[in-house]
C-alpha positions in Angstrom: -10.6 -19.5 3.8 -14.2 -18.9 4.6 -16.7 -17.5 2.1 -16.8 -14.1 3.9 -13.0 -13.8 3.7 -13.1 -14.6 0.0 -15.7 -11.9 -0.6 -13.7 -9.5 1.5 -10.5 -10.1 -0.5 -12.4 -9.8 -3.8 -13.8 -6.4 -2.8 -10.4 -5.2 -1.5 -8.7 -6.4 -4.7 -11.2 -4.7 -7.0 -11.3 -1.4 -5.2 -7.5 -1.4 -4.6 -7.0 -2.1 -8.3 -9.3 0.8 -9.3 -7.5 3.1 -6.8 -4.0 2.1 -8.1 -5.1 2.5 -11.8 -6.7 5.9 -11.2 -3.7 7.1 -9.2 -1.3 6.1 -12.0 -3.6 7.7 -14.7 -3.7 11.0 -12.7 0.0 11.0 -12.1 0.8 10.5 -15.8 -1.2 13.7 -16.4 0.1 15.8 -13.5 3.8 14.7 -13.3 4.0 16.2 -9.8 6.5 15.1 -7.1 3.9 15.0 -4.3 1.4 13.0 -6.5 4.2 10.5 -7.2 4.3 9.6 -3.5 0.5 9.3 -3.4 0.7 6.9 -6.4 3.4 4.9 -4.6 1.1 4.8 -1.5 -1.8 3.4 -3.7 0.3 0.9 -5.4 2.0 -0.4 -2.3 -1.4 -0.6 -0.6 -2.7 -2.7 -3.4 0.4 -4.9 -3.3 -0.1 -5.4 0.4 -3.6 -6.7 -0.3 -2.3 -9.0 -3.0 0.5 -10.3 -0.8 -2.0 -10.9 2.1 -4.2 -13.0 -0.3 -1.2 -15.0 -1.6 -0.1 -15.6 2.0 -3.6 -16.7 3.1 -3.8 -19.1 0.1 -0.4 -20.5 0.9 1.4 -19.5 -2.3 4.1 -17.5 -0.3 5.4 -17.6 3.2 6.4 -14.6 5.3 9.8 -14.7 6.9 9.6 -13.6 10.5 12.1 -11.3 12.2 12.5 -11.4 15.9 12.3 -7.9 17.4 12.2 -7.6 21.1 11.1 -11.2 21.5 8.2 -10.9 19.1 8.1 -12.7 15.8 7.1 -10.0 13.3 6.7 -10.9 9.6 9.0 -8.4 8.0 7.4 -8.3 4.5 3.9 -7.7 6.0 5.3 -5.0 8.3 7.0 -3.2 5.4 3.9 -3.5 3.1 1.7 -2.2 5.9 3.9 0.8 6.8 5.0 1.9 3.3 1.6 3.4 2.1 1.3 5.5 5.2 5.0 6.6 4.9 4.5 7.6 1.3 1.3 9.6 2.2 3.2 11.4 5.0 5.9 12.4 2.5 3.4 13.6 -0.1 1.5 15.7 2.5 4.7 17.2 3.8 5.8 18.2 0.3 2.3 19.7 -0.3 2.5 21.6 3.0 5.9 23.1 2.2 4.7 24.2 -1.2 1.6 25.9 0.2 3.6 27.5 3.0 5.9 29.3 0.7 3.2 31.1 -1.3 
């Protein structure tokens, strides 16, 4: 890894850790169903950064799944998609709540 990549990962790890910590702290006070999914999004986003770092350093390997002739690392795909999926669910829940009032 180059020095720039290391600095980039350090910044992503620090900021992602702060985001995940604050999200968990906020959810523990709010206990709201929609916020739970936003917390899941923050935590899975942070775990994606950690997994990418471990992959880059060679501590883990990503198994690839062949989909339509392309080799796609399934763990990286899931970790990349889950935060967005959780945010979509949270926003849909919030929309349905505000639509009923």
